[in-house]
TORSE-737753 format. One record per residue (C-alpha): residue in one letter; x, y, z. Coordinates in steps of 0.001 Angstrom, whole numbers, padded with zeros to 6 digits, always signed. Example, Ala and Ser with C-alpha at 12.3 -4.5 7.8 and 13.67 -1.06 7.14 Angstrom:
REM TORSE-737753
a+012300-004500+007800/s+013670-001060+007140/
//
This chain:
REM TORSE-737753
m-037651-028448+034097/d-039835-025822+035997/w-040449-022963+033390/n-043246-020951+035826/q-040490-020401+038279/i-037546-019473+035841/f-040334-016936+034185/q-041398-015528+037553/n-037483-014847+038591/t-036570-013639+035361/v-039205-010871+035094/r-039103-010150+039034/a-035134-009183+038290/a-036188-006990+035369/v-037489-004755+038125/g-035749-005946+041357/v-033602-004011+043668/d-030350-005357+041756/t-031582-003513+038548/i-032395-000479+040375/y-029464+000285+041699/f-027303-000895+038669/a-029298+001513+036602/i-028501+004612+038731/a-024782+003645+038880/a-025042+002878+035366/l-026575+006769+034801/g-023775+008420+036895/l-021211+006419+034984/n-022710+007202+031783/i-022333+011344+032824/q-018678+010288+033080/f-017550+007624+030296/g-020479+008236+027560/y-020698+011714+027626/t-017195+013018+029146/g-014873+010182+027823/l-013740+009795+031551/v-013013+006020+031498/n-013658+005394+035087/f-013314+002008+036448/g-013917+003300+040178/q-017764+004078+040178/a-018261+001191+042759/a-016002+003622+045189/f-018723+006092+044920/m-021369+003701+045248/a-019624+003175+048816/c-019398+006923+049947/g-023125+006822+049720/s-023704+003392+051310/y-021172+004410+054490/g-022884+008079+054574/l-026104+006468+055639/g-024410+003549+057884/m-022093+006394+059445/t-025159+009070+060591/a-027200+006542+062858/q-024616+004252+063702/y-021783+006880+065275/f-023268+010181+065073/g-026295+009776+066687/i-028222+011396+063982/g-031248+010943+061345/l-030339+008630+058593/w-031481+011266+055907/w-028497+013254+057090/g-026418+010381+055184/i-027370+012205+051884/p-025235+015221+052392/l-022597+013303+054053/g-022152+011053+051530/i-022169+013685+048885/i-019179+015367+051454/f-017298+012054+051148/v-018225+011806+046996/i-016422+015234+046435/i-013583+014619+049016/l-012825+011233+046616/a-013758+013027+043401/l-010687+015611+044251/i-008209+013366+045740/v-008952+011199+042353/g-009234+014237+039845/i-006845+016602+041307/p-003835+014384+040287/t-005381+011923+036865/l-007510+013978+035187/r-004927+015509+033075/l-004252+011206+031841/r-005998+009942+029206/a-007793+006872+028213/d-006339+003669+029771/y-004160+005676+032355/l-006868+007005+033589/a-008861+003464+033774/i-005922+002257+035477/v-006036+005022+038225/t-009320+004813+038846/i-009900+000863+039133/a-006754+001281+042098/t-008327+004228+043699/a-012012+001930+043925/e-009876-001122+045431/i-007964+001274+048002/v-011416+002628+049012/r-012658-001122+049557/l-009583-002098+051413/f-009216+001372+053739/v-012878+000612+054783/r-012264-003315+056128/s-009158-002709+057700/v-008635-003212+061464/k-007236-000195+061995/f-010393+001649+061324/n-012859-000963+062573/k-014622+001597+064944/i-015552+003700+062126/f-016711+001650+059216/g-017118-001743+061263/g-014366-003801+059310/t-014994-006898+057243/e-018597-006953+059115/g-019475-003329+057574/i-022215-001574+059176/s-025772-002498+060299/n-028810-001967+061980/f-029076+001427+060647/s-032175+001803+058924/r-034657+001927+061447/d-035692+005322+060407/y-036156+004252+056621/r-038249+001057+058197/e-040545+002802+060090/l-041484+005104+057170/n-042850+001573+055490/p-046439+001440+054487/f-046339-002285+053725/e-045977-005076+056167/p-042563-006155+055844/g-043691-010185+056123/t-046531-009896+053510/t-046209-010741+050296/y-047961-008139+047766/g-048513-007760+043753/l-049386-010078+041416/a-047050-012998+040110/p-044246-012904+038729/f-044438-009067+040254/t-044264-010198+043742/f-042613-008734+046286/s-042289-008402+050121/g-043581-005334+052053/y-039994-004258+052804/t-038792-004959+049050/l-041455-003506+047502/i-041021+000147+049478/t-037308-000029+048113/v-038363-000921+044830/l-041038+001744+044471/v-038604+004300+046000/g-035562+003211+043546/w-037073+003497+040460/t-038563+006830+041490/l-034839+007768+041685/v-034025+006209+038564/a-037219+008371+036703/i-035879+011836+038251/f-032030+010560+038134/a-032958+009695+034048/f-034405+012947+033745/f-031899+014594+035305/v-029168+013802+033084/w-031495+013945+029952/q-031645+017713+030869/l-028383+018265+031650/m-026887+016963+028611/r-029300+019444+026373/s-027951+021993+028470/p-024662+024168+027339/w-022690+022558+030066/g-023743+019285+028624/r-022554+020227+024930/v-019116+021155+026231/i-018722+017721+028174/k-019703+016130+024552/g-017261+018199+022652/i-014545+017571+025471/r-015184+013790+024367/e-014781+014134+020904/d-011772+016252+021164/e-010902+018484+023920/d-007863+020230+022172/a-010781+021530+020249/v-012723+022403+023437/r-009625+023908+024682/s-008783+026278+022141/l-012285+027879+022137/g-011417+029204+026127/k-013039+026546+028293/n-011173+025189+031213/v-011395+021246+030312/y-009941+020751+033481/a-012539+021778+035906/y-015694+020738+033321/k-013896+017209+033682/m-013787+017507+037688/q-017826+018206+037741/s-018386+015648+035145/l-016521+013571+037912/i-017959+014736+041014/i-021900+014992+039122/g-021455+010951+038055/g-020304+009888+041426/i-023275+011793+043469/v-025456+009913+040837/g-023867+006617+041552/m-023766+007430+045328/f-027565+006810+045635/a-027039+003697+043872/g-024801+002898+046706/m-028111+003929+049386/v-030423+001643+047417/l-028419-001127+047955/s-027837-000543+051640/l-031163+000041+052466/d-032140-003366+050843/r-029802-005008+052388/g-029984-003354+055806/s-026309-003370+056152/v-023062-002232+054272/q-020435-004712+053533/p-017574-003594+052115/d-017237-006136+049425/n-020357-005264+047629/y-018454-002449+046288/s-015534-004755+044899/r-013626-003773+041438/d-016378-006218+040075/v-019308-004458+040830/t-017607-001127+038366/f-017185-003682+035440/y-020645-004993+035780/v-022392-001752+035609/l-020347-001023+032933/t-021417-004216+031215/a-025228-003254+031466/l-024480+000439+030404/v-022402-000989+027007/l-025543-003344+026429/g-027928-000459+026361/g-025691+001852+024978/l-023313+004398+025719/a-024159+008159+025989/k-027832+007380+025908/v-030228+007824+029120/s-032541+004794+027671/g-029530+002653+027519/s-028340+003153+031172/i-031778+001908+032115/v-032373-000836+029730/g-029583-002289+029627/s-029403-003181+033446/m-032472-004524+032921/l-031595-006817+030331/f-028267-007818+032483/w-030087-009298+035247/v-032999-010828+032867/l-029929-012591+030820/f-027874-013472+034200/v-031106-014698+036372/f-032572-016527+033528/s-029398-018379+032658/d-028179-018675+036731/n-032070-020568+037210/f-031968-022184+033855/l-028535-023937+034841/r-029938-025045+038017/e-033355-026577+036787/l-030654-028698+034673/t-028587-030116+036806/r-031630-029829+039820/n-031443-033982+039759/g-027951-034139+039247/p-025182-033842+037055/l-026094-032984+033230/r-024301-035758+031249/i-024080-036777+027497/g-023184-040148+027409/d-020295-040457+030020/f-019581-037075+029766/t-020273-034777+032214/v-021568-031371+030965/i-022057-029591+034061/q-022579-030158+037800/s-024839-028082+040194/t-021301-026783+042165/q-020304-025370+038574/v-023409-023359+037690/g-021966-020040+038850/a-019141-020037+037488/v-020435-021220+033590/n-022991-018571+034185/y-020011-015937+034535/m-018244-017705+031470/l-021838-017165+029822/v-021703-013396+030379/g-018651-013481+029293/i-019345-014911+026258/g-022144-012703+025572/l-020419-009344+026164/m-017481-010803+023686/m-020278-011306+021015/l-021826-007188+022061/m-018264-006063+021670/t-017981-007600+018477/y-021419-007542+016408/r-022698-004344+017908/p-020320-002342+020382/q-022492+000770+020626/g-025184-001307+022288/l-028946-001748+021687/f-029721+002494+021643/g-025862+003800+021200/n-024266+005652+017999/r-021194+003517+017147/k-019233+006885+016883/e-019856+007538+020019/m-017564+004372+020917/a-014552+006248+019037/l-012716+007020+022322/d-009314+007115+020210/g-007062+007046+022817/r-007999+010015+024818/
//
């Protein structure tokens, strides 16, 4: 058992790119779900808006990569309006069903053969991040840092940029929720009829929350695509939203720190479990007597099972997460 390798991989995961884009996506989802009470299971679609915004600027429009940010924002606003206009009057599980279906429609739409020339089909879009790579002051093939915090030159700049974005959006959300606007949307979460009786346009506030949370989530997709160097439609499947939601619940709803710490803990636990199981089965199946407990080909499936069991225990014994307030989990059918 190589405990040193397990430890290094786990610690690196806590600050790696996967944690970064989860944290940004969770901050956006926290605005929608944690603070406003909108059960959005389609955050992956907003992430895809950011990724395709970046990819399409350089690949098809022949303009600078950074034009992908305003293009991605336009995509988010259009998607939010398409989703929000007919559905924001729905509540709780009805809204959840619509948003998860919308995210899947977006994924199937961009990977369809009919729009292959625009979105790249199942292969997606690649070779669009040259402008970003040229800004990198580090040598791409060189490893930087001290163990266990070691990254290649290209990954290091993405990590630094990513954590800067996490800090910016964390401060933004924290300030936003202390503003009069933030107090209104928290009131909508608690009792939208009471807020409506005060003369507030609940529908408009919900739409604003959906758009703002989607724009924040859009940057998570951008970080992911820049790290991968490509935009793949299947990177934005419905599973991504559920994992981000798991990280958010783990840290605590309606807490800025919960979005970040929850994402870190999710990947720490996931990577530790995966590496531990792979070490156990490195020299063959793990057996107890004649009974085979686990084989190397089963590590991935068993790891997801452990994540599921952990989530069930979390929801049973501490549904508010590490930093959350149990009262803020009471959605009571809205």
